[in-house]
N, C-alpha and C positions, 0 to 999 in steps of 0.2 A: 663254149664255157670259157670265161676269162681265167687266166692263170697268172698269179702274182708271185714273183720270187722275193722272199723276205730274208734278209740277213738278221739273225737273232744273236745279240750280245747280252747274255744274262749278267755277266760281270761278277761282282763280289756280294757276299752277305746274303741278304734276302732277295737280291736282284733276280737270280735264277728262279727262285720260288714264285715270285709274283708274275714273272714273265711266263712261266709254265702254265699258270692258271689263265692268264690272258690269252695264250695261244689256244687253249681249250675253247674259250668263248668265241674266238675268231673262227675256229673250225666249224662251230655250230652255226655262226652267222653266215659263213660261206656256203654251207649246205642249203640254207634258205634262200640265198641270193644267187644261186647258180654260178658260183665262182669257186676257185680252189687256190690254195697256197702251196708253194714249195718253200719249206723252211730250211735254212742253212745255218746251223748253230756253230758259232765261232767262239772259241775258248779264250777270249781276250779279257784279261782281268789283272788286278793287282797281284793276285797269286801267281799268275804267269810271269809278271814282271820280277817277282822275287826269285822265280826259278830260272829265268832266262836273261834277265836284264832289259827286256823290251816288252812293251804291251802290244804293239802292233807289228806283225812281221813285215819284211821288206816289201812284199807284194800286197800288203793288206788293203791299201787304198784302191788298187786295181780290182781286188776281189769284191770290195763293197760296191764299186761303181757298176758292177754287172747285175746289181739287184734293183728291184723296183722301189724298195723302201728298207729302212733299218729299224728294228725293234730293240730297244735298249733298256736294260734293267737299272743297275746302279753300280758304281765302282767306289772303292775306298776301303782300306784296312788300317787299323790303328798303328801298325808298324811300317806303313808306307806313307811318306809325306804327301799331303793332299795335292800339291802342285804337279806330282808325277802323272796320275791319271788324267787330271784336267788338261795339262799341256801336252801329254803324249797322245791322247785319244779324243777327248770331247771338243776342245777348241779347234784343233786341226781339222776334225771332221766337219765342223760348221763352216770353216773357211774353204777347205778344199772342195766341198760340195755346194758352196754358195747358198747355204741354208740361212738366208738373211732375215727371214721372218720367224721369230720365236713367239708362238701363240701360247698364252697361259690364261686359261679361264679361271674365274673364281665365282663359285655358285654355292649358296647356302641350301643344302639339300634338306628335305623333310627327314626328321629324325636325328639331325646333327645340330648340336647346340653351339651357337656362336658365343665367344667370350664377351661379346657386347650385349647389353641388356635389351630385351624386347625386339629382337630381330626375327621376323617371321620367315619361314621357308620361302625361298625365291626372292626375298627382298634385296639380297646381295646377288647381283648378276652382272658381272663385268668381264670383258675380254681385253687382256693386255697384249699389245703388239710391241715386242721388244726387239730392237735392232740387234743382230746376232753375229755380225762379222767384223765390226770395226769399233769405233768409239774408244771407250776407256779400257777395253780389253785387247786393243791392238798390241801385237808383240813387238813394240818399239821402245827401246830404252836400254839401260845397262847399269852396271855398277863398276866403280873404280876405287882404288886404294882400300880394298877390303881388309878388315881387321885392324885398321888404323883409325886415329881420331879424325882423319881427313876423309873418311869413307863417304862416298856419294852414291846415291841411287836415283836414277832418273826413269820415270814412267811417262811416256808420251801418249796423249789422246790423239786419235786420228778420226777426223770427221770429213767425209767427202760429200760434195753436192749430190753425186749419184747415189751414194749410200743413204743419205738423209731423205732424199726425195722418194726413193723406192719404198722405204719402210713407211713413210708417211702416206704415200699413195695406197699401199696395201691396207693400211689401217682405215683410211677413208672408204675404200671399197668394201671393207668388212663392215663398217658402220652402216653403209647403205643397205646391207642385207639384214640388219637388225631392226626391230620395231621402233626403238626409241630414236634411232638415227642421231646419236650424240657422240661427240669425240672430244677428248681432252689430251692436249700435247703437253708433255712434261719437259720443263726447261730449268736452267740455272744461269741464264744469260746475264743476270745482274752481277755475277761474280766471275763466270767463265766467259770472257769477252771475245773469244775467238771461235772455238768449236760450237758453243751453244748459240752464239749469235748467228752463225751459219745455219744451224738447226732451225732457229726461229724464222730466218729468211725463207728457208725451204718450206716451212709450215705455211707461211703467208702465201707463197706461190701455189702450193698444192691445194690449199683450202679454197682458193678461187675457182678451182675445177669442180668443186662439190658444193654448190650453193644450197643444196637440199639438206646438208648436214649441219646441225648446230654444233659449232666447234669453238673451242677456247684454249688458251694457254695458261698453264699453272706452274709456279715454281715448285721444285721437287720437295722442299721442306714443307710448304703449304699442302702439297699433295699427301705427304706422309701423315700430316695431322688429319686431313679430311678422309683418308682411308679408314681412320679410326673413328672420327667424329660423325661422318655421314657417308659410309661406303655405298649406300643405296643410290647416291647421287651420280655415281659413275656408270657409264655404259661401255664405250670403247676408250681405252687409254693407250697412247703411243709414247714410247720412251726410248732413250739411248740404252746401250748395253748395260752399263752399271746401274743406272736409275731403274731400269726395268727389272733387273735381277733382284734388287733390294725390295722394290715395291711389291713384286709378285710373291715374295715370301710373306710379306705383311698381309697382302690380300688373301693368301691361303689361310692364314691363321684367323683373320676376322671372319672367314667363311667356315670356321670350325676346326680344321686340321690340315696340316700339310700331307697327311696320309691319304687325302682324297684329291690332291692337286695333280692335274694332268698337264702335259706339255707336248708341243710339236715343234720341230725345227724344220721349216719348210723352204724348199727351193720351188717357188711358184711356177717357174718356167718348165720344171720337170726335166731339165737337162742333166740333173744329178738326182740321186735318191734323197728323199727326205727322211728324217729320223724322228721317231716317236718314243717318249720316255716318261715315266712318272717323275715327279719333282723330288720325292723323298730320297734319302740316302740309303746306304747299304745296311745300316742297322745291324752290325755284327753281333750285338748283344742279344738279339732275338732270333738269330739264324738257326734254322733247324727245329724250332719249337712249334711250328705250324700255326703261328698266331699273326703272321704278317698279313696285313690287309691288301689284297690284290686289286682293289677297285681303282686306284690311281693308274695302274698299268692298263687295266681294262678300258678306262675312260680315255687314256692316251691313244 
């Protein structure tokens, strides 16, 4: 019988609530699949940050690395700046464990109403591959002359050939496993003439390896319009860190609700643990009321 060691980070708000229910489902599934889980619950949260000044202990990354996967709930509290949990826990985890593939499906389930008129169950069915370790969220930049009229803030995008090619290749391989075998690459190379041009060049190179996939490139602003105008036209979508982040929130809403949006941060080579999480936030306003929907965590 296979045994999997899972690190569980419930986090804040409804995070622990939905994760607890998902763990129950996983235990039942493991019973049927002749597998078992060893759960290691880690109390890393914004509450811990308020109490200790840190979210992740000094040996935290070594602790996580000893697991097969990470199951994550949600982090964030109204009195803790959003950048603290994001830059102390989420973004470092993705980079340290090279979780460069962020999978975010959008599917219109039966019984869920899309805000778009006349969308039938299953008509919206896309898988977004978001680059997860570089691009617009690279921690490169700084601020100078703070508090003066001369203050400067610089945020640098980082696109590497290796980073672009591997997320594009992962997306093409994913498209090959789906029935429609269709892929759309999201770009903005008409305005971002360095990083996005490299992205487009890598797209042209990788698409030549997959002649069986119907592939095209689409500007991000046009993609945002088409996600609303005709979301059923999309199958596999591949995008940079920022573009993928924004578009997947949009795709979740046209599919009915972010409350059903699942997500996976994958290290395909399995040299490090991957991390699985619902897309929704910590929702402190409904914490403890027993009304948080755990389906996004279960689907993740």
